N, CA, C and O of each residue as an XYZ file, in Angstrom:
728
protein
N     -23.680     94.015    -34.267
C     -24.842     93.663    -34.500
C     -26.020     94.344    -34.108
O     -25.930     94.474    -32.887
N     -27.064     94.839    -34.503
C     -28.567     95.273    -34.490
C     -28.676     95.903    -33.175
O     -27.924     95.715    -32.218
N     -29.822     96.766    -33.240
C     -30.071     96.785    -31.617
C     -30.876     96.021    -31.050
O     -30.782     95.899    -29.829
N     -31.733     95.406    -31.665
C     -32.361     94.317    -32.039
C     -32.167     93.105    -30.965
O     -32.801     92.639    -30.019
N     -30.515     92.767    -31.872
C     -30.018     91.585    -31.487
C     -29.399     92.316    -29.550
O     -29.552     91.631    -28.539
N     -28.851     93.536    -29.530
C     -28.389     93.641    -28.254
C     -30.169     93.449    -27.840
O     -30.315     92.246    -27.626
N     -31.165     93.984    -27.705
C     -32.013     94.046    -26.907
C     -32.477     92.436    -26.260
O     -32.866     91.981    -25.185
N     -32.094     91.819    -27.948
C     -32.939     90.193    -27.062
C     -31.556     89.675    -26.159
O     -31.795     89.006    -25.154
N     -30.239     89.948    -26.472
C     -29.676     89.526    -25.440
C     -29.590     89.313    -24.513
O     -29.635     88.290    -23.829
N     -29.275     91.506    -24.182
C     -29.724     92.326    -23.006
C     -30.780     91.542    -22.369
O     -30.641     91.562    -21.146
N     -31.569     91.007    -22.675
C     -32.832     90.786    -21.819
C     -32.340     88.739    -21.614
O     -32.553     88.273    -20.494
N     -31.964     88.123    -22.304
C     -31.669     86.859    -22.117
C     -30.848     87.279    -21.052
O     -31.444     87.422    -19.984
N     -29.186     87.604    -21.055
C     -28.208     88.008    -20.036
C     -29.487     87.959    -18.652
O     -29.239     87.050    -17.861
N     -30.606     88.693    -18.336
C     -31.188     89.646    -17.371
C     -31.637     87.946    -16.585
O     -31.543     87.511    -15.437
N     -32.434     87.026    -18.656
C     -32.318     86.216    -17.856
C     -32.829     85.458    -17.382
O     -33.980     85.173    -17.051
N     -30.985     84.728    -17.295
C     -30.274     84.129    -17.011
C     -29.934     84.445    -15.970
O     -30.811     84.108    -15.176
N     -28.989     85.005    -15.396
C     -29.307     85.789    -14.641
C     -29.969     85.400    -12.997
O     -29.543     84.951    -11.933
N     -31.466     85.965    -13.664
C     -32.850     85.386    -12.808
C     -32.717     83.960    -11.948
O     -33.058     83.681    -10.798
N     -31.966     83.048    -13.177
C     -31.861     81.498    -12.056
C     -30.675     81.295    -11.680
O     -30.334     80.114    -11.603
N     -29.969     82.040    -11.433
C     -28.680     81.962    -10.425
C     -27.454     81.517    -11.503
O     -26.398     81.874    -10.982
N     -27.253     81.023    -12.502
C     -26.464     80.829    -13.140
C     -25.056     81.465    -13.529
O     -24.876     82.651    -13.804
N     -23.794     80.156    -13.492
C     -22.297     80.694    -13.939
C     -22.255     81.927    -14.618
O     -23.192     82.100    -15.397
N     -21.515     82.732    -14.546
C     -20.926     83.429    -15.711
C     -20.716     82.786    -16.860
O     -20.857     83.352    -17.945
N     -20.362     81.554    -16.740
C     -19.068     81.076    -17.701
C     -20.185     80.048    -18.666
O     -19.899     79.823    -19.842
N     -21.846     79.290    -17.855
C     -22.861     79.051    -18.966
C     -23.658     80.217    -19.246
O     -24.548     80.052    -20.080
N     -23.556     81.158    -18.823
C     -24.718     82.342    -19.486
C     -23.664     82.746    -20.587
O     -24.118     83.021    -21.698
N     -22.406     82.803    -20.406
C     -21.334     83.659    -21.841
C     -21.717     82.634    -22.907
O     -21.666     82.852    -24.117
N     -22.059     81.629    -22.400
C     -21.334     81.130    -23.699
C     -23.004     80.761    -24.563
O     -23.138     80.841    -25.784
N     -24.029     80.401    -23.681
C     -25.434     80.731    -23.788
C     -25.302     82.711    -25.319
O     -25.186     82.754    -26.544
N     -25.427     83.997    -24.109
C     -25.275     83.923    -25.217
C     -24.120     84.513    -26.704
O     -24.069     85.532    -27.393
N     -23.399     83.309    -26.647
C     -22.311     83.418    -27.769
C     -23.175     82.770    -28.481
O     -23.373     83.700    -29.263
N     -23.834     81.975    -28.852
C     -24.440     81.313    -29.335
C     -25.040     81.367    -30.088
O     -25.090     80.959    -31.248
N     -25.929     82.255    -29.053
C     -27.394     83.431    -29.971
C     -25.749     84.306    -30.840
O     -24.890     84.038    -31.680
N     -25.990     84.969    -30.291
C     -24.318     86.422    -31.337
C     -24.033     85.121    -32.066
O     -25.007     85.076    -32.817
N     -23.399     84.159    -32.291
C     -22.833     83.695    -33.733
C     -24.615     82.564    -34.495
O     -24.787     82.023    -35.587
N     -25.156     82.625    -33.771
C     -26.285     82.688    -35.063
C     -26.570     82.904    -35.481
O     -26.551     82.632    -36.681
N     -27.214     83.724    -34.838
C     -27.792     85.440    -35.746
C     -26.695     85.692    -36.885
O     -27.139     85.566    -38.026
N     -25.309     86.033    -36.774
C     -24.444     86.746    -37.422
C     -23.963     85.751    -38.162
O     -22.999     86.173    -38.800
N     -24.292     84.047    -38.492
C     -24.213     83.616    -39.559
C     -25.114     83.389    -40.132
O     -24.875     82.770    -41.169
N     -26.647     83.717    -39.854
C     -27.693     83.267    -40.194
C     -28.848     84.612    -40.788
O     -29.723     84.692    -41.650
N     -28.074     85.779    -39.482
C     -28.741     86.843    -39.594
C     -30.443     86.509    -39.699
O     -31.269     86.957    -40.494
N     -30.572     85.748    -38.808
C     -32.551     85.195    -38.598
C     -32.536     86.149    -37.073
O     -31.778     86.230    -36.106
N     -33.634     86.691    -37.432
C     -34.020     87.586    -36.294
C     -34.317     86.637    -34.921
O     -35.375     86.016    -34.823
N     -33.228     86.588    -33.827
C     -33.377     86.077    -32.611
C     -34.099     85.638    -32.137
O     -33.886     84.561    -31.582
N     -35.725     86.421    -32.091
C     -36.848     85.549    -31.207
C     -37.213     84.490    -32.088
O     -37.395     83.294    -31.859
N     -37.300     85.291    -33.352
C     -37.595     83.830    -33.699
C     -37.218     82.856    -34.087
O     -38.051     82.191    -34.701
N     -35.628     82.195    -33.923
C     -35.448     81.143    -33.890
C     -35.272     80.413    -31.987
O     -35.383     79.205    -31.780
N     -35.045     81.258    -31.037
C     -34.975     80.365    -29.859
C     -36.099     80.733    -29.749
O     -36.780     79.885    -29.173
N     -36.889     82.018    -30.161
C     -38.010     82.095    -28.630
C     -38.236     83.510    -27.807
O     -37.727     84.361    -28.537
N     -38.663     84.037    -26.850
C     -38.758     85.111    -26.202
C     -37.393     84.645    -24.987
O     -36.947     83.527    -24.730
N     -37.065     85.812    -24.508
C     -35.603     85.599    -23.799
C     -35.970     84.575    -22.443
O     -35.011     84.300    -21.722
N     -36.936     84.168    -22.180
C     -37.100     84.725    -20.458
C     -37.216     83.034    -21.273
O     -36.409     82.149    -20.989
N     -38.235     82.851    -22.183
C     -38.708     81.184    -22.298
C     -37.132     80.256    -22.376
O     -36.989     79.141    -21.873
N     -35.737     81.243    -23.343
C     -35.068     80.474    -23.743
C     -33.926     79.885    -22.988
O     -33.185     78.924    -23.195
N     -34.093     81.336    -21.454
C     -33.109     80.774    -20.513
C     -33.930     79.583    -20.204
O     -33.201     78.593    -20.269
N     -35.006     79.304    -19.932
C     -35.596     79.099    -19.057
C     -35.094     77.228    -20.125
O     -34.439     76.481    -19.398
N     -35.305     76.783    -21.212
C     -34.414     75.803    -22.133
C     -33.448     75.383    -21.525
O     -33.231     74.242    -21.115
N     -32.322     77.078    -21.389
C     -30.905     76.512    -21.216
C     -30.957     76.507    -19.960
O     -29.831     76.174    -19.592
N     -31.530     76.660    -19.178
C     -31.162     76.461    -17.244
C     -31.351     74.834    -17.681
O     -30.201     74.396    -17.654
N     -32.441     73.517    -18.148
C     -33.696     73.494    -18.133
C     -32.437     72.419    -18.605
O     -32.290     71.505    -17.793
N     -31.327     72.371    -20.010
C     -30.975     71.446    -20.726
C     -29.347     71.388    -20.029
O     -28.508     70.559    -20.379
N     -29.046     72.788    -18.650
C     -28.018     71.991    -17.319
C     -27.628     71.429    -16.506
O     -26.578     71.127    -15.939
N     -29.733     71.161    -16.469
C     -30.314     69.932    -15.283
C     -30.054     70.851    -14.232
O     -29.532     70.461    -13.187
N     -30.464     72.386    -14.468
C     -31.491     73.103    -13.550
C     -32.865     72.610    -13.770
O     -33.294     71.783    -14.575
N     -33.569     73.454    -12.684
C     -35.079     72.971    -12.678
C     -35.768     74.269    -13.117
O     -36.837     74.577    -12.588
N     -35.131     75.159    -14.191
C     -35.435     75.858    -14.764
C     -36.508     77.301    -14.300
O     -37.148     78.136    -14.939
N     -36.286     77.043    -12.976
C     -37.045     77.923    -12.307
C     -36.583     79.220    -11.451
O     -35.902     79.156    -10.427
N     -36.999     80.229    -11.959
C     -35.742     81.318    -11.282
C     -35.683     81.840    -10.009
O     -36.353     81.143     -9.247
N     -35.163     82.774     -9.460
C     -35.107     82.488     -8.106
C     -35.749     83.499     -7.744
O     -35.851     84.588     -8.310
N     -36.461     82.919     -6.200
C     -37.674     83.291     -5.658
C     -37.072     85.343     -5.422
O     -36.027     85.982     -5.300
N     -38.373     85.552     -5.476
C     -37.961     86.934     -5.273
C     -37.497     87.937     -4.212
O     -37.405     89.160     -4.309
N     -37.143     86.884     -2.853
C     -37.070     87.666     -1.895
C     -35.336     86.587     -1.931
O     -34.420     87.169     -1.349
N     -35.131     85.827     -2.265
C     -33.617     85.584     -2.502
C     -32.519     86.974     -2.891
O     -31.529     87.610     -2.530
N     -33.764     86.809     -4.079
C     -32.840     88.220     -5.219
C     -32.436     90.007     -4.633
O     -31.741     90.978     -4.933
N     -33.615     89.452     -3.442
C     -33.502     90.883     -2.566
C     -33.115     91.257     -1.631
O     -32.592     92.370     -1.572
N     -33.318     89.915      0.146
C     -32.495     90.322      0.994
C     -31.415     89.322      1.244
O     -31.308     88.139      1.568
N     -30.325     90.811      0.807
C     -29.117     89.555      1.348
C     -28.591     90.807      2.340
O     -29.168     91.856      2.629
N     -27.269     90.294      2.753
C     -27.058     90.826      4.149
C     -26.575     91.667      3.918
O     -26.405     92.337      4.936
N     -25.930     92.410      2.494
C     -25.573     93.717      1.882
C     -27.000     94.836      1.769
O     -27.065     96.038      2.030
N     -27.752     94.154      1.415
C     -29.360     94.657      1.433
C     -29.658     95.307      2.704
O     -29.778     96.521      2.866
N     -29.792     94.210      3.781
C     -30.081     94.434      5.598
C     -28.860     95.673      6.394
O     -28.931     96.144      7.529
N     -28.282     95.816      5.808
C     -27.051     97.115      6.056
C     -27.604     97.939      5.600
O     -28.051     98.838      6.313
N     -27.774     97.937      4.278
C     -27.604     99.092      3.630
C     -29.151     99.872      4.162
O     -29.372    100.923      4.764
N     -29.857     99.017      3.727
C     -31.527     99.266      5.098
C     -30.995     99.401      6.502
O     -31.947     99.506      7.275
N     -30.445     99.418      6.795
C     -30.498     99.331      8.280
C     -29.806    100.963      9.321
O     -29.977    101.578     10.374
N     -28.948    100.955      8.000
C     -27.571    102.400      7.898
C     -28.472    103.218      7.657
O     -28.749    104.159      8.401
N     -29.185    102.889      6.309
C     -29.598    104.402      5.792
C     -31.285    104.840      7.075
O     -31.805    105.915      7.376
N     -31.573    103.544      7.429
C     -32.515    104.493      8.877
C     -31.510    105.357     10.309
O     -31.272    106.399     10.921
N     -31.296    104.200     10.177
C     -29.882    104.778     11.270
C     -29.784    105.922     11.110
O     -30.332    106.785     11.795
N     -28.800    106.153      9.828
C     -28.765    107.468      9.571
C     -29.545    108.702      9.430
O     -29.200    109.784      9.905
N     -30.824    108.446      8.620
C     -31.918    109.121      8.775
C     -31.830    109.589      9.706
O     -31.462    110.741      9.936
N     -32.273    108.479     10.697
C     -32.441    108.718     11.881
C     -31.746    109.893     12.790
O     -32.334    110.745     13.457
N     -30.248    109.694     12.624
C     -30.053    110.377     12.916
C     -29.355    111.801     13.016
O     -28.752    112.325     13.952
N     -29.764    112.445     11.173
C     -30.310    113.846     10.767
C     -30.809    114.590     11.136
O     -30.604    115.784     11.350
N     -32.205    113.360     11.360
C     -33.638    114.018     11.288
C     -33.794    115.052     13.322
O     -34.169    116.126     13.791
N     -33.172    113.668     13.791
C     -32.874    113.571     15.083
C     -32.027    115.367     15.545
O     -32.456    116.323     16.191
N     -30.735    115.116     14.840
C     -30.185    116.371     15.155
C     -30.825    117.889     15.007
O     -31.084    118.795     15.800
N     -30.949    117.691     13.540
C     -31.574    119.142     12.803
C     -32.716    119.636     13.824
O     -32.530    120.727     14.363
N     -34.119    118.768     14.191
C     -34.900    118.290     15.121
C     -34.443    119.325     16.975
O     -35.204    119.973     17.693
N     -33.181    119.080     17.110
C     -32.192    119.487     18.357
C     -31.850    120.778     18.227
O     -32.285    121.708     18.905
N     -31.057    120.832     17.338
C     -30.652    122.376     16.770
C     -31.455    123.089     16.728
O     -31.133    124.179     17.201
N     -33.220    122.978     16.080
C     -34.053    123.767     15.646
C     -34.830    124.065     17.040
O     -35.177    125.199     17.369
N     -35.026    123.064     17.707
C     -35.826    123.123     19.272
C     -34.511    123.730     20.262
O     -34.980    124.669     20.906
N     -33.716    123.623     20.451
C     -32.969    123.782     21.494
C     -33.215    122.611     22.242
O     -33.520    123.069     23.343
N     -33.250    121.826     22.293
C     -33.069    120.813     22.671
C     -32.248    119.077     23.042
O     -32.780    118.051     22.617
N     -31.557    119.058     23.479
C     -30.616    118.067     22.879
C     -30.644    116.997     22.050
O     -31.665    116.941     21.364
N     -29.480    115.716     21.812
C     -29.603    115.533     20.917
C     -30.236    114.254     20.976
O     -31.348    114.266     21.502
N     -29.689    112.838     20.453
C     -30.358    111.323     20.754
C     -28.865    110.984     21.823
O     -27.691    110.859     21.472
N     -29.306    110.928     22.811
C     -28.487    109.899     23.435
C     -28.003    111.126     24.842
O     -27.189    110.796     25.705
N     -28.800    112.751     24.815
C     -28.565    113.748     25.069
C     -26.914    114.378     24.756
O     -26.287    115.177     25.452
N     -26.530    113.779     23.596
C     -25.313    114.786     23.387
C     -26.177    115.838     22.181
O     -27.311    115.809     21.703
N     -24.909    116.791     21.994
C     -24.924    117.801     21.964
C     -25.633    117.850     19.966
O     -24.928    117.509     19.016
N     -26.987    118.310     19.840
C     -27.158    118.987     18.854
C     -26.441    118.634     17.568
O     -26.636    117.428     17.420
N     -25.780    119.044     16.662
C     -24.394    118.985     15.910
C     -24.595    117.646     15.662
O     -25.340    117.264     14.759
N     -23.709    116.554     16.731
C     -22.659    115.575     17.264
C     -23.975    114.703     16.819
O     -23.497    114.024     15.911
N     -25.245    114.356     16.920
C     -25.810    113.548     15.591
C     -26.484    113.526     14.445
O     -27.027    112.647     13.776
N     -26.270    115.190     14.321
C     -26.396    115.881     12.900
C     -25.727    115.014     12.030
O     -26.306    114.254     11.254
N     -24.051    115.159     12.196
C     -23.252    115.261     11.134
C     -22.520    113.544     11.299
O     -21.732    112.972     10.547
N     -23.022    113.174     12.313
C     -22.826    111.857     12.607
C     -23.795    110.949     11.205
O     -23.292    110.056     10.523
N     -25.298    111.486     11.043
C     -26.404    111.329     10.585
C     -25.525    111.761      9.000
O     -24.906    110.985      8.273
N     -25.667    112.742      8.880
C     -24.885    113.004      7.771
C     -23.981    112.456      7.409
O     -24.105    112.337      6.190
N     -22.825    111.891      7.835
C     -22.133    110.934      8.024
C     -22.123    109.534      7.331
O     -21.669    109.302      6.211
N     -22.684    108.665      8.162
C     -23.382    108.024      7.294
C     -24.250    107.840      6.229
O     -24.416    106.708      5.774
N     -24.872    108.877      5.736
C     -25.402    108.842      4.429
C     -24.953    109.461      3.479
O     -25.425    109.598      2.351
N     -23.967    109.875      3.949
C     -23.176    110.053      2.427
C     -22.206    108.465      2.630
O     -21.914    107.772      1.655
N     -21.917    108.196      3.692
C     -21.377    107.099      3.412
C     -22.038    105.577      2.271
O     -21.561    104.861      1.390
N     -23.288    105.714      2.949
C     -24.440    105.003      2.667
C     -24.590    104.884      0.840
O     -24.463    103.986      0.008
N     -24.967    106.502      0.826
C     -24.602    106.778     -1.033
C     -23.352    106.415     -2.140
O     -23.193    106.232     -3.346
N     -22.456    106.449     -0.663
C     -21.096    106.226     -1.731
C     -21.224    105.461     -1.923
O     -21.026    105.234     -3.116
N     -21.829    103.802     -0.761
C     -21.610    102.440     -0.620
C     -22.809    101.842     -2.007
O     -22.435    100.933     -2.748
N     -23.906    102.347     -2.149
C     -24.499    102.240     -3.568
C     -23.666    102.722     -4.558
O     -23.422    101.840     -5.382
N     -23.476    103.101     -4.645
C     -22.294    103.723     -5.610
C     -21.219    102.733     -6.267
O     -21.024    102.424     -7.443
N     -20.704    102.418     -5.286
C     -19.717    101.361     -5.390
C     -20.082     99.756     -5.605
O     -19.434     98.819     -6.072
N     -21.709     99.895     -4.926
C     -21.819     98.400     -5.490
C     -22.850     98.541     -7.251
O     -22.974     97.555     -7.977
N     -23.074     99.054     -7.384
C     -23.935     99.472     -8.737
C     -22.368     99.124     -9.918
O     -22.317     98.537    -10.999
N     -21.861     99.435     -9.532
C     -20.497     99.225    -10.632
C     -19.896     97.625    -10.973
O     -19.468     96.865    -11.842
N     -20.386     97.868     -8.943
C     -19.538     96.528     -8.846
C     -19.880     95.237     -9.527
O     -21.056     94.928     -9.330
N     -19.084     94.232    -10.406
C     -19.694     92.944    -10.851
C     -19.438     92.289    -10.230
O     -18.715     92.642     -9.298
N     -19.770     91.214    -10.314
C     -19.439     90.207     -8.798
C     -20.172     88.806     -9.283
O     -20.688     88.015     -8.492
N     -20.118     88.579    -11.179
C     -20.366     86.887    -11.238
C     -20.410     87.789    -13.334
O     -21.326     88.311    -13.968
N     -19.217     87.573    -13.604
C     -18.846     88.834    -14.183
C     -19.472     87.492    -15.297
O     -19.657     86.379    -14.806
N     -19.742     87.728    -16.704
C     -20.648     87.115    -17.573
C     -19.098     87.464    -19.352
O     -19.221     88.323    -20.224
N     -17.830     86.350    -19.207
C     -16.740     86.784    -19.986
C     -16.740     86.024    -21.780
O     -16.562     84.810    -21.874
N     -16.903     86.675    -22.762
C     -17.334     86.042    -23.694
C     -16.036     84.709    -23.651
O     -14.986     84.811    -23.016
N     -16.475     83.413    -24.555
C     -15.774     82.496    -24.355
C     -14.253     82.506    -25.426
O     -13.192     81.886    -25.352
N     -14.737     83.426    -26.294
C     -13.603     83.641    -27.466
C     -12.651     84.475    -27.423
O     -11.505     84.220    -27.796
N     -13.275     86.226    -26.676
C     -12.169     86.629    -26.880
C     -12.341     87.128    -25.541
O     -12.055     88.323    -25.611
N     -12.738     86.767    -24.062
C     -12.696     86.591    -22.988
C     -13.095     88.439    -22.006
O     -12.826     88.768    -20.851
N     -14.089     89.549    -23.591
C     -14.514     90.417    -23.083
C     -15.325     89.954    -22.494
O     -15.608     88.756    -22.485
N     -16.078     91.196    -21.627
C     -16.980     90.971    -20.252
C     -18.343     91.735    -21.764
O     -18.307     92.726    -22.494
N     -19.368     90.556    -21.568
C     -20.475     91.231    -22.817
C     -21.477     91.720    -21.413
O     -22.472     91.295    -22.000
N     -21.973     92.164    -20.278
C     -22.322     92.657    -19.114
C     -22.613     93.945    -20.542
O     -21.810     94.111    -21.460
N     -23.873     94.674    -20.393
C     -23.690     95.833    -20.450
C     -23.400     96.661    -19.509
O     -23.288     96.480    -18.296
N     -23.222     98.087    -20.497
C     -23.014     98.565    -19.160
C     -23.563     99.714    -18.784
O     -23.816    100.603    -19.597
N     -23.830     99.822    -17.358
C     -24.695     99.961    -16.707
C     -25.129    102.238    -16.138
O     -24.640    103.084    -15.388
N     -26.506    102.112    -17.331
C     -27.207    103.374    -17.593
C     -26.334    103.684    -17.185
O     -25.352    103.122    -16.700
N     -26.860    105.415    -17.484
C     -25.543    106.223    -16.629
C     -27.285    107.562    -15.664
O     -27.216    108.708    -15.218
N     -28.006    106.982    -15.722
C     -29.041    107.695    -15.365
C     -29.298    106.197    -13.396
O     -30.081    106.073    -12.454
N     -28.276    105.655    -13.825
C     -28.684    104.540    -12.519
C     -27.596    105.637    -10.737
O     -27.992    106.256     -9.750
N     -26.331    105.297    -11.264
C     -25.743    106.096     -9.974
C     -26.660    106.933     -9.160
O     -27.269    106.834     -8.094
N     -26.427    108.208    -10.560
C     -28.445    109.882     -9.594
C     -29.027    108.428     -9.241
O     -28.511    107.785     -8.327
N     -29.803    108.060     -9.770
C     -31.158    107.175     -9.354
C     -30.614    107.422     -7.746
O     -30.981    108.191     -6.857
N     -29.617    106.438     -7.829
C     -30.222    106.022     -6.340
C     -29.110    106.805     -5.091
O     -29.013    106.454     -3.915
N     -28.562    107.627     -5.586
C     -28.053    108.956     -4.701
C     -29.315    110.585     -4.108
O     -29.523    111.410     -3.219
N     -29.743    110.105     -5.373
C     -30.988    111.199     -5.271
C     -32.414    111.349     -4.151
O     -32.837    112.499     -4.033
N     -33.051    110.390     -3.453
C     -33.984    110.083     -2.429
C     -32.659    110.743     -1.163
O     -32.939    111.870     -0.755
N     -31.768    110.331     -0.769
C     -31.011    110.692      0.323
C     -30.755    112.212      0.345
O     -30.896    113.046      1.239
N     -30.362    112.294     -0.841
C     -30.567    114.039     -0.555
C     -31.502    114.721     -1.122
O     -31.587    115.941     -0.982
N     -32.245    114.084     -1.765
C     -33.620    115.225     -1.556
C     -34.006    115.552      0.490
O     -34.158    116.522      1.232
N     -34.006    114.256      0.578
C     -34.167    113.483      2.493
C     -33.475    114.439      3.218
O     -33.821    114.466      4.399
N     -32.609    115.238      2.909
C     -31.462    115.791      3.458
C     -31.832    117.034      3.238
O     -31.734    117.828      4.173
N     -32.285    117.431      2.095
C     -32.791    118.493      1.770
C     -34.550    118.851      2.517
O     -34.812    119.903      3.100
N     -35.308    117.985      2.355
C     -36.687    118.101      3.719
C     -36.637    118.193      4.708
O     -37.516    118.682      5.417
N     -35.484    117.706      5.100
C     -35.802    117.381      6.803
C     -34.201    118.743      6.990
O     -33.727    118.583      8.114
N     -33.649    119.543      6.429
C     -32.947    121.099      6.481
C     -34.752    121.467      6.692
O     -35.465    121.601      7.687
N     -34.968    121.529      5.397
C     -36.591    123.075      5.883
C     -37.052    122.757      6.239
O     -37.971    123.567      6.120
N     -37.739    121.371      7.295
C     -38.357    121.009      8.455
C     -37.748    121.461      9.125
O     -38.072    122.648      9.156
N     -36.847    121.243      9.874
C     -35.483    121.607     10.396
C     -35.998    123.358     11.012
O     -36.462    123.757     12.081
N     -35.616    124.055      9.680
C     -35.645    125.170      9.725
C     -36.696    125.550     10.083
O     -36.862    125.701     11.293
N     -37.687    125.817      9.238
C     -39.560    125.614      9.071
C     -40.049    125.664     10.356
O     -41.016    126.360     10.665
N     -39.126    124.615     11.511
C     -40.044    124.192     13.335
C     -39.321    125.490     14.161
O     -39.902    125.667     15.232
N     -38.065    126.563     13.913
C     -37.900    127.119     14.351
C     -39.353    127.835     15.165
O     -39.223    128.786     15.936
């Protein structure tokens, strides 16, 4: 498979996922594109059109409205809410612990400064590990109908470091600010 065809099928896969189609139907559409291109050697963009337009056609042919999911439905889920609240709580506890330690005052709820600091650090580490697990987790597999192999492209190597870097930078910045306040 050429880079051009792979790029097209990756974009089509994303567009079909955004329409909340089942993995088996996505796999059939991708297999159809791959089979046609292998048989004819044609450019998939010329034959099927832009990936988003073809995704709309596939969804409509399957009886779907053809409209992609609203942005909020794909972003606001229970897990994103839990990670957002957990990250905020962990950052607050960590910052409170560092600032309390630097100023010599008690931490949150009158606890010794090391308790909220370590608790916040533990929560942020759990959030980072959980996000790393989520980034690797494939909740709706797209299996090739002929071979049974997963057709989802592998996750780029930069995703996990990009997810863990912001909390790590926040931790370093919090420690630096806490020490600077001394």
